[in-house]
C-alpha positions as CSV (number, residue, x, y, z in Angstrom):
1,M,144.6,70.4,106.3
2,S,143.2,67.9,103.9
3,F,141.0,68.8,100.9
4,A,138.0,67.2,102.5
5,T,138.4,69.1,105.7
6,R,138.7,72.4,103.7
7,V,135.5,71.5,101.9
8,I,133.7,71.0,105.2
9,A,135.0,74.3,106.5
10,V,133.7,76.1,103.4
11,V,130.3,74.4,103.8
12,D,130.2,75.4,107.4
13,A,130.8,79.0,106.5
14,L,128.3,79.2,103.7
15,F,125.7,76.9,105.1
16,P,125.8,76.9,108.9
17,R,122.8,74.5,109.2
18,T,124.5,71.6,107.3
19,S,124.1,68.6,109.6
20,V,127.0,66.6,111.0
21,K,125.6,63.5,109.3
22,T,125.6,65.2,105.9
23,K,129.2,66.3,106.4
24,R,130.1,62.7,107.4
25,Y,128.6,61.4,104.2
26,F,130.8,63.7,102.1
27,V,133.9,62.7,104.0
28,E,133.2,59.0,103.7
29,K,132.4,59.3,100.0
30,K,135.7,61.1,99.5
31,K,137.6,58.4,101.3
32,I,136.0,55.7,99.3
33,H,136.6,57.5,96.1
34,T,140.3,58.0,97.0
35,T,140.8,54.3,98.0
36,T,138.8,52.6,95.2
37,T,140.4,54.5,92.4
38,K,143.6,52.7,93.3
39,T,142.7,49.3,94.8
40,T,139.1,48.3,93.9
41,T,137.2,47.3,90.9
42,P,134.3,49.3,89.6
43,A,131.9,46.7,91.0
44,K,133.5,46.9,94.4
45,E,133.4,50.7,94.4
46,E,129.8,50.6,93.4
47,E,129.0,48.3,96.3
48,E,130.7,50.5,98.8
49,L,129.1,53.7,97.5
50,F,125.8,51.9,97.8
51,F,126.3,51.1,101.5
52,V,127.5,54.7,102.2
53,Q,124.4,56.0,100.4
54,L,122.2,53.6,102.4
55,K,123.8,54.8,105.6
56,R,123.0,58.4,104.6
57,E,119.4,57.5,104.0
58,E,119.2,55.9,107.4
59,D,120.6,59.0,109.0
60,V,118.1,61.2,107.1
61,M,115.3,59.0,108.3
62,E,116.5,59.4,111.9
63,E,116.2,63.2,111.5
64,E,112.6,62.6,110.4
65,D,111.7,61.1,113.8
66,D,110.5,64.4,115.3
67,F,108.2,64.9,112.3
68,Y,106.9,61.3,112.6
69,E,106.1,61.9,116.3
70,L,104.1,64.9,115.3
71,L,102.2,63.0,112.6
72,D,101.6,60.1,115.0
73,A,99.4,62.5,117.0
74,L,97.2,63.0,113.9
75,P,94.3,60.8,112.9
76,H,94.4,58.5,109.9
77,N,98.2,58.2,109.9
78,N,98.3,54.7,108.3
79,K,101.0,55.8,105.9
80,R,103.6,55.6,108.7
81,E,103.3,51.8,108.9
82,E,103.8,51.4,105.2
83,E,106.9,53.6,105.3
84,D,108.3,51.7,108.2
85,K,107.9,48.4,106.3
86,E,109.6,50.0,103.3
87,T,112.5,51.1,105.6
88,N,112.9,47.7,107.2
89,T,112.9,46.0,103.8
90,M,115.6,48.4,102.5
91,I,117.8,47.8,105.6
92,A,117.5,44.0,105.3
93,S,118.6,44.2,101.7
94,S,121.9,45.8,102.8
95,T,123.4,42.3,103.4
96,N,123.0,41.2,99.8
97,S,125.8,40.6,97.4
98,A,127.6,43.1,95.3
99,K,125.7,41.9,92.3
100,I,122.4,42.7,94.0
101,A,123.8,46.1,95.1
102,S,124.8,46.9,91.6
103,R,121.4,46.1,90.2
104,T,119.7,48.2,92.9
105,R,121.9,51.2,92.7
106,L,119.5,53.0,90.3
107,S,116.5,52.2,92.5
108,S,118.5,53.3,95.5
109,S,119.1,56.7,94.0
110,S,115.4,57.0,93.4
111,S,114.7,55.9,97.0
112,S,117.1,58.6,98.3
113,A,115.2,61.2,96.2
114,S,111.9,59.9,97.5
115,I,113.1,60.2,101.1
116,V,114.2,63.8,100.6
117,T,110.8,64.5,99.0
118,R,109.0,62.8,101.8
119,K,111.0,64.9,104.3
120,K,109.9,68.1,102.6
121,N,106.3,66.9,102.7
122,L,106.7,66.1,106.4
123,R,108.0,69.6,107.1
124,N,105.1,71.2,105.2
125,A,102.7,68.9,107.1
126,A,104.3,69.8,110.4
127,K,104.1,73.5,109.6
128,K,100.4,73.2,108.9
129,V,99.8,71.4,112.2
130,N,101.9,73.9,114.1
131,T,99.9,76.7,112.5
132,N,96.6,75.2,113.7
133,N,97.9,74.4,117.1
134,I,99.5,77.9,117.5
135,R,96.3,79.7,116.5
136,L,94.4,77.6,119.1
137,S,96.9,78.3,121.9
138,S,97.6,81.9,121.0
139,S,101.3,81.2,120.7
140,T,103.8,83.9,119.8
141,S,105.4,82.1,116.9
142,S,106.3,84.8,114.3
143,E,105.1,83.0,111.2
144,E,101.7,82.3,112.6
145,Q,101.5,85.9,114.0
146,L,101.9,87.3,110.5
147,I,99.1,85.1,109.2
148,A,96.9,86.2,112.1
149,S,97.5,89.8,111.1
150,E,94.9,89.4,108.5
151,N,92.2,89.4,111.2
152,I,93.0,93.0,112.1
153,S,92.0,95.2,109.2
154,D,93.9,98.3,110.2
155,M,97.2,96.5,111.1
156,P,100.2,98.4,109.5
157,P,102.6,96.5,107.3
158,L,104.6,94.0,109.4
159,E,107.9,92.2,109.2
160,L,110.0,89.8,111.2
161,D,113.3,90.8,112.8
162,D,116.4,88.6,112.8
163,K,115.1,86.7,115.8
164,G,111.7,86.0,114.2
165,I,109.9,88.6,116.4
166,E,107.1,90.5,114.6
167,R,107.2,94.2,114.4
168,V,105.9,97.2,112.4
169,K,107.8,97.6,109.1
170,L,109.6,100.9,108.7
171,Q,107.9,103.3,106.2
172,K,109.8,106.3,104.8
173,N,106.8,108.7,104.9
174,G,105.4,107.6,108.2
175,W,101.9,106.4,108.9
176,E,98.7,108.2,109.9
177,T,98.5,111.9,110.6
178,Y,96.2,114.3,112.5
179,K,96.1,118.0,113.0
180,Y,97.2,119.3,116.4
181,Q,96.0,122.7,117.4
182,D,94.6,122.9,113.8
183,K,97.9,123.7,112.3
184,F,100.5,121.0,113.0
185,D,100.7,117.7,111.2
186,C,101.4,115.0,113.8
187,N,102.1,111.4,112.9
188,Y,101.0,108.3,114.7
189,I,100.7,104.5,114.3
190,S,97.6,102.6,115.3
191,A,96.2,99.1,115.2
192,G,93.1,97.3,116.4
193,K,90.8,100.3,116.4
194,E,87.8,97.9,116.1
195,N,89.0,95.7,119.0
196,T,87.0,95.6,122.2
197,G,89.9,95.6,124.6
198,P,91.3,98.6,126.5
199,I,93.0,101.6,124.8
200,V,96.8,101.8,125.0
201,V,98.6,105.1,124.2
202,L,102.4,104.8,123.7
203,V,104.7,107.8,124.1
204,H,108.3,107.8,122.9
205,G,111.4,109.3,124.4
206,F,114.0,112.0,123.4
207,G,115.1,111.8,119.8
208,A,112.7,108.9,119.1
209,H,109.2,108.6,117.6
210,S,106.2,106.3,117.2
211,Y,108.2,103.6,115.5
212,H,110.1,103.0,118.7
213,W,107.0,101.0,119.8
214,R,107.2,98.9,116.6
215,Y,107.1,95.6,118.6
216,Q,104.2,96.6,121.0
217,I,101.8,97.7,118.3
218,P,101.1,94.3,116.6
219,Y,101.5,92.3,119.8
220,L,99.0,94.3,121.8
221,A,96.6,94.7,118.9
222,K,96.5,90.9,118.6
223,K,95.8,90.6,122.3
224,G,92.6,92.7,121.7
225,Y,93.9,96.1,122.7
226,R,93.3,99.3,120.7
227,V,96.8,100.6,120.3
228,Y,98.0,104.2,119.4
229,A,101.6,105.4,119.3
230,L,102.1,109.1,118.6
231,C,105.1,111.2,117.4
232,M,105.2,114.2,119.8
233,L,105.6,117.6,118.1
234,G,109.2,118.2,117.0
235,Y,110.0,114.5,116.7
236,G,109.9,111.8,114.1
237,W,107.4,112.3,111.2
238,S,105.5,115.1,113.0
239,S,105.9,118.8,112.2
240,K,109.2,120.1,113.6
241,A,107.6,123.5,114.6
242,S,110.9,125.0,115.6
243,E,109.2,128.2,116.7
244,E,107.3,126.5,119.5
245,Q,108.4,126.9,123.1
246,Y,108.8,123.2,124.0
247,C,108.7,122.0,127.6
248,M,107.3,119.1,129.5
249,E,103.9,120.8,129.9
250,Y,103.7,121.3,126.2
251,W,104.2,117.7,125.3
252,G,102.0,116.6,128.2
253,E,99.2,118.6,126.9
254,Q,99.7,117.1,123.4
255,V,99.5,113.6,124.9
256,S,96.4,114.6,126.8
257,D,94.8,115.9,123.6
258,F,95.8,112.8,121.7
259,V,94.2,110.6,124.4
260,R,90.9,112.5,124.0
261,T,90.7,113.2,120.3
262,I,92.5,110.4,118.5
263,A,92.4,107.5,120.9
264,K,89.0,108.6,121.9
265,A,89.3,107.7,125.6
266,T,86.4,108.7,127.8
267,E,85.5,108.5,131.5
268,T,83.9,105.1,130.9
269,D,86.3,103.8,128.3
270,K,89.7,104.8,129.8
271,A,93.2,104.4,128.3
272,F,96.5,102.9,129.6
273,I,99.2,105.5,128.9
274,A,102.8,104.3,128.7
275,G,105.9,106.4,128.1
276,N,109.6,105.8,127.8
277,S,112.3,108.2,129.1
278,I,111.1,111.8,128.7
279,G,108.0,110.4,127.1
280,A,107.3,108.9,130.6
281,L,107.1,112.4,132.0
282,A,104.7,113.5,129.2
283,A,102.6,110.4,130.0
284,L,102.7,111.2,133.7
285,Y,101.6,114.7,133.0
286,A,98.6,113.4,131.0
287,A,97.7,110.8,133.5
288,S,98.0,113.1,136.5
289,K,96.9,116.5,135.2
290,G,96.0,116.6,131.5
291,A,93.5,113.7,131.3
292,P,93.3,111.9,134.7
293,E,89.6,111.1,134.3
294,R,90.4,109.2,131.0
295,T,93.4,107.3,132.4
296,K,93.1,103.6,133.3
297,G,96.7,103.1,134.3
298,L,100.2,104.6,133.8
299,C,103.2,102.6,132.7
300,L,106.6,104.4,133.3
301,V,109.3,102.8,131.2
302,N,112.8,103.9,132.5
303,A,111.4,107.3,133.2
304,A,113.4,110.5,133.1
305,G,112.9,113.3,135.6
306,N,114.0,114.1,139.2
307,F,111.7,112.5,141.8
308,E,113.8,113.5,144.8
309,P,112.0,115.6,147.5
310,N,112.3,119.3,146.9
311,A,113.9,118.8,143.5
312,A,113.7,121.7,141.1
313,P,111.7,121.4,137.9
314,G,113.5,120.3,134.8
315,P,116.0,117.5,134.1
316,E,117.8,115.6,136.8
317,K,121.0,116.0,134.9
318,K,121.7,118.5,132.1
319,T,122.5,117.1,128.7
320,M,125.6,118.3,126.8
321,A,123.3,120.5,124.6
322,Q,121.6,122.0,127.6
323,K,125.0,122.9,129.2
324,A,126.3,124.3,125.9
325,V,123.3,126.3,124.9
326,G,122.2,127.6,128.2
327,T,118.7,128.2,129.6
328,A,115.7,129.5,127.8
329,Q,115.7,132.5,130.1
330,D,119.3,133.3,129.1
331,M,118.4,133.2,125.4
332,E,115.3,135.2,125.8
333,E,117.0,137.9,127.8
334,A,119.8,138.0,125.2
335,E,117.4,138.4,122.4
336,E,115.4,141.1,124.2
337,N,118.5,143.2,125.0
338,N,119.2,143.5,121.3
339,T,122.8,144.4,122.1
340,L,126.0,143.1,120.4
341,Q,126.7,141.0,123.4
342,G,123.2,139.6,123.4
343,K,123.3,138.8,119.7
344,L,126.7,137.0,120.2
345,R,125.2,135.0,123.1
346,V,122.3,133.8,121.0
347,A,124.6,133.1,118.0
348,F,126.9,131.1,120.2
349,G,124.0,129.1,121.7
350,K,122.6,128.2,118.3
351,L,126.1,127.4,116.9
352,A,126.7,125.0,119.9
353,A,123.3,123.3,119.3
354,Y,123.9,122.9,115.6
355,G,127.3,121.4,116.3
356,I,125.9,118.9,118.8
357,F,123.1,118.1,116.4
358,Y,125.4,117.2,113.5
359,F,127.7,115.3,115.9
360,T,124.8,113.3,117.3
361,K,123.4,112.7,113.8
362,I,126.6,110.8,112.7
363,R,126.7,108.9,116.0
364,I,123.2,107.6,116.3
365,K,124.1,103.9,116.3
366,T,127.0,104.4,118.7
367,I,124.8,106.3,121.2
368,L,122.0,103.8,121.0
369,N,124.4,100.9,121.5
370,Q,125.6,102.5,124.7
371,V,122.2,102.2,126.2
372,Y,121.0,98.9,124.6
373,D,121.8,95.4,125.8
374,N,121.4,94.0,122.4
375,D,122.8,95.2,119.1
376,V,120.8,98.0,117.6
377,D,119.4,97.2,114.1
378,E,119.8,99.3,111.1
379,D,116.1,100.1,110.7
380,L,115.9,101.9,114.0
381,V,119.1,103.9,113.2
382,R,117.7,104.8,109.8
383,S,114.3,105.8,111.3
384,I,116.0,108.3,113.6
385,A,118.3,109.5,110.8
386,M,115.2,110.1,108.6
387,A,113.8,112.5,111.1
388,A,117.1,114.4,111.2
389,E,116.9,115.0,107.5
390,D,114.0,117.4,107.9
391,P,115.0,121.0,106.9
392,E,113.8,122.3,110.3
393,A,115.4,119.5,112.3
394,R,118.4,121.6,113.2
395,E,116.4,124.6,114.5
396,T,114.0,122.2,116.3
397,F,117.0,120.6,118.1
398,Y,118.0,124.0,119.4
399,A,114.4,124.7,120.5
400,I,114.1,121.3,122.2
401,S,117.5,121.8,124.0
402,L,115.8,124.7,125.9
403,A,112.8,122.6,126.9
404,G,114.2,121.4,130.2
405,S,114.8,125.0,131.5
406,R,111.2,126.0,130.4
407,T,109.6,123.2,132.4
408,Q,107.9,124.3,135.6
409,V,106.1,121.2,136.7
410,K,107.8,118.8,139.1
411,P,107.6,115.0,138.4
412,R,107.2,114.2,142.1
413,D,104.2,116.4,142.4
414,L,102.5,114.8,139.4
415,L,103.2,111.4,140.8
416,E,101.9,112.2,144.2
417,N,98.7,113.5,142.7
418,L,98.2,110.6,140.5
419,N,95.2,108.3,141.3
420,A,95.6,105.7,138.6
421,P,97.5,102.3,139.0
422,V,101.2,102.5,138.2
423,M,103.6,100.1,136.6
424,L,107.3,100.5,136.4
425,L,108.6,98.6,133.4
426,W,112.4,99.0,133.9
427,G,115.4,97.9,131.9
428,E,117.6,96.9,134.7
429,N,120.9,97.5,132.8
430,D,120.1,101.1,131.9
431,P,123.3,103.2,132.4
432,W,121.2,106.5,132.5
433,M,118.0,105.7,134.5
434,T,119.3,103.0,136.8
435,P,117.0,100.8,139.0
436,T,117.7,103.2,141.9
437,K,115.4,105.7,140.3
438,A,112.7,103.0,140.2
439,E,113.3,102.5,143.9
440,R,112.7,106.2,144.5
441,I,109.5,106.1,142.6
442,M,108.3,103.1,144.5
443,K,108.8,105.0,147.8
444,I,106.3,107.6,146.4
445,K,104.0,105.0,145.1
446,P,104.4,101.8,147.2
447,S,101.4,100.2,145.4
448,A,103.2,100.4,142.0
449,T,104.0,97.2,140.2
450,Y,107.7,96.9,139.5
451,S,108.7,94.8,136.5
452,P,112.4,94.7,135.8
453,V,113.5,93.2,132.5
454,P,117.1,92.4,131.3
455,A,117.5,95.4,128.9
456,G,118.9,98.9,128.6
457,H,117.2,102.3,128.5
458,C,114.5,101.3,126.0
459,P,113.4,97.8,127.1
460,Q,110.3,97.9,124.9
461,D,112.6,97.7,121.9
462,D,115.7,96.1,123.5
463,N,113.8,93.2,125.0
464,P,110.3,93.3,123.5
465,T,109.2,89.8,124.4
466,D,109.7,90.2,128.2
467,S,108.4,93.8,128.1
468,N,105.2,92.9,126.2
469,N,104.5,89.9,128.6
470,A,105.1,92.1,131.6
471,F,102.8,94.9,130.4
472,V,100.0,92.6,129.5
473,K,100.3,90.7,132.8
474,W,100.0,94.0,134.7
475,A,97.2,95.4,132.5
476,E,95.1,92.4,133.1
477,T,95.1,93.0,136.8
478,V,93.8,96.5,136.4
479,A,90.0,96.7,136.8
């Protein structure tokens, strides 16, 4: 491998955007230098370097064409004609003698610098034009979205992900809080409270929190919606409350209360409620039983729960923690017996829950990657790890592992009694909640809108662009 080729390889590694034309210039310059040091005079070398430099300038100018096309669409663009004349003059002079080339070398360098400067100016002009056009056409370009955030006074701090998609920026101490049952601090994220569009309440799944809706909050707020994403009790930045007897009814009642008291939905100003995984069941409970008169529509996102006829309450499949710990009834009976055997049973159940908690804690990214199509980013992993650092997190994990066996309501019954429009936003590559479950739900609610997206178990975070577009498209059809 030649030295020049090695240089190009290093440039490729360090600066992936280096153009082919720029790399060709370095190769040609190296060849000329190698040859002229042996066989040419300084004047001849100077002439050849000038022609290479001129070729490079022509190539740079070719790359400017897309910017010129943009500027051509603008009024008062007389400067283009002058620059074209300048270019033609420079190209025509390329046939002059070495003496002329030698004299013009200094001015050529200055011309090269002016071209680079002009290119930067063109980029800035193009950026300004794009900003104006995007604002007018409501485009989703990330840079312009950040600028547009200034129009929403209560928008939380935002950032761009590695794909340039806007999302809520992770905050160590969470966002807003409210008192639930006058004793528990519950966290939530909101945006667009002063908007005039419909209310949207977003409910996370198992082990997640309000930040799992980080892409939907700014997107929907900028579409005019009033957006609220809560942390259910025991999750995220909300109180862990390990002494509470968690079940689906418990979280469903919290969502219902949140819809009424924080989102302030009424019978005449109803809310869309969307939930992912077990959050879909809490959302279903609120829409069907807890606050049906305040529900405009329900969006089930890869919903958990057993929707089969005559299915028993509780989870469709027991998790590892539920199998190891046992049922809430087993634990309660063991505690009431107050015998050595009972105490050992409770101790074993808690020990199993603690072990699974710590094992899960160190495998957060691995577990998420199993159910995501795209690679999971570090901020999401860190957000879940933060919640696990709470002193009560371990005890709460034990309490939550008993929630399935405490649940008495049946998802199918709730769905059959639901009167609001339904959307199924489904990550079609979910290994846990496969599209066959969506098909079962569609049999119960044939009028439901089914919107599959290429994503895993959490499409709202795995494929936010398609998920956001699908939700808004459906919401706009709901009267």
